[in-house]
N, C-alpha and C positions, 0 to 999 in steps of 0.2 A: 671859565669863560671869560676869563680876564679879571686881573684884581682892579679895585677901585676903594675909593672913601666910604662908599655905602657899605662894602663888604666888611671894611674894619669896624665900622660901627655896629653891624649886626654881630660879628664876632665877639665885639667887647659886652653888648647889651643883652644878646639873645642867646638862647640856646636851641640848638638843631633838634626838631623833633622828628619828623619824617619826610620822607621823598613822595610826592604826590604822583609825578609825571618826570619822565625824562626821554626826549626825542633828539634827533640831530640837530634841531633849532630850537629846542625849549628845555628849561629845567624849572619845575616847580616843586619848592620845598615850604614846609611849615616851620616856624620857629616861635619860641616862647620867650617874653620877656623875663630877664632873671629876677627881678624884683617884684614886677607888677603881676606877672603872670599871664599877661594878654598875648593871644596868640595872633601872628600876622602871617600872610604869605609873601613868600618872596619868588617872583617870577624873572628868569633870566632867558632874553631872546636874543636870538642872532638875526635882529631885523631893525629897522628904523623905530619902530613903535610909536609911529605918529598918532594913533588912536590913542594909545595909553596917555599921551600928552595932554591930549583932549579931554579924555575923560578925567584926568587929575584936577579940572577947573569945574567938574560937575558933581551934584550930589542927589541922590534920589533913594528913597527907601527900598525900591525894587531893584537895584543895581548894586553890585559889590564895589565898596568905595576903593578907590585907588587913592592913596596916600602920598606917594612920591614915584618919580621916574626921573632913572640917572642914565645919562648915556655913558656907554662903556667903549673900550677898543674894539670890540667885536658886536657890538649892539645896544641894548638897553636893559637895565635892572629896574624892576617894577616892585614896589611894597604896596599891598593891597590887603583890604579886609579880608579876615578869615571868616567864613560862614558856616557855624556850627548847625548842622542838619543832615538832611539827605537828599539826594537828588530825586528827580522824576523817574528817572532809570532805575533808582535803588527801590523806589515804591512799586515800581511795575514788575519787580521780581516777586512779589507776593501778591498783587493782584491788579486789577483795572480800577480807573477812576469812574465815579459817577459823573453824570452830565453837569450837576452843580458844582463837583469839584473842579472838571474842567473849566467852567466858566469863571470861577474864581481864581485859578492860576492864569487863564489867558487874558481876563481883564488886568491884572496885574502886570502881565507882560506888556501888554497894550501900554499901559502908563508908563513903563519904563521906556519902551520904543519911543512912543511920543515925544520925550525929551531928547533921546539919542538923534532921531530922525531930524527934529529940528536944528540939531548940530551937525547934519550932513553925515552922522555916524551910522554904516549899516554893519550889523552884527555878522551876518554871513553865515552863523553856525548855530543856529537854534535848534536845539534836540533835547531827549530827555537828559543827557548828561550834563548839558550846560543850563539846566533849570534846577534850582535848589529850594527846598522849603526849609527855612531855618527853625530852630527850636521854639520860636514863638508863632510858628505858623505862616511866616511871610514869605513871600515869594521873592527869590533873589537871581536874577541873570548873571552869569559868570562867563570868564573864559572869552576874551575880546582878541585872541591869537588871530584868528582869521579875518577879523573886521578891517574895515577901510572907510575912508572919508571918500565921500561921494563928491566927484569933480565934473561939474557941468559940461565941460569941454571935451570929456573923453567920450569915445564912442562905444569902447567895451573896457573890460578890467584888463590890468596887465598880468594878473596871476588869477588861475581858476582854483579858488580853495573853498573847500567846504565838506560837507559829509554825504556821501552817496545814499540817495533815498529821501534827503531832507533838503538838497540843493535845488533850487530853481533851475530852470533849462538854461537861462541867462548866465548862471554861473560858470557855463562851460566854454565861455568866450563869445557867445553870440552877440549879447548886448551888453552894456553896462549893468550892473547891480544898482538898485534903489530901493527905497523903503518897500517896494511892492515883493521884493525877493525875502524879505524877513516875514513878509504876510503870507507867502508861499509855504515857508517852513513851518509856521505856526498852524497852517492847515494840516500840514502831515502829523506834527505834533499832536494836535487835538485827537486825529483818527487814532493814532497809536495809543493815546491815554485811554482811548474808549474800546478800542478792539484788539490791542498788542498787536496790529499789524499796520502797514503803511496803506494807504487808500486803495493803490493799484492793485493789492493782493485781497484786502478784504475791507470794503468800503462801509463805513457806520451807517446805521439805517433808522437812526432816530430823528429827532428834530433839528439836531446840529449839523445833519448831513448836507443841508444847503449851504451852510457856512463853510463847512470843509471843502465842498465842491467848488465854491466860489474863490476861496483863498489858493486852491491848487491848479486853477486855470494856468495852462501852457502859456498863453498870450498875457502879459502883465497888465496889459489895458483892461482885460477882462475880470482881473480881480478886485477885491476892495482896493481903492487908491490910496488910503492911509488907515493907520491904526485906530484912528477916532471912529472911522465908519464901520471898521471890524467889530470895534467893542460895542457900538450901537446895536449891531445886528445879533449878538450872543443870546 
């Protein structure tokens, strides 16, 4: 996807470990520093990567750190933190989460999103595959390829990006996405963590049901209006 100085640095100082993902727009690889042994993720995107430039200035314990972002001829190259652990999707292959486990994960996600939303960053793709639990038990939100910066003057998104089942109705071009779009996805995530199914197939029937139902309202005005409000109601 085009050569640049950062590729030269990577090739000189790091050793290729493995390919994580490759699509027509993205290539994600893991590299190990030849002397220090530290792992990093190199993400090559065919896009402007404006969200990654914004993330480079932020730091939060529940967000995978972005170390550097470089423009290339075809897009951007991103160097970011390698998170050693497993995704929520990995965990769900062996069993379901307890309500207390869900509260812990979602509370951490709310903390991460509180920072992101305060900088107009909407993740737009919160799902089990994009929530990691590291080796110390810390929650990490990863993969901002679908994310966008909220623009008050826009009436709707220019691209309909997201994952079927987790994407809020407004992600399909009805209205512009905002922080309540991520809240919708958290509601679906909670239900999947508790039942293994999205709420439209099998709605969880415990105490967290009211939270899930509130998060996943079709009309954004009927959802929790921010993640602080959501966290208070867990």
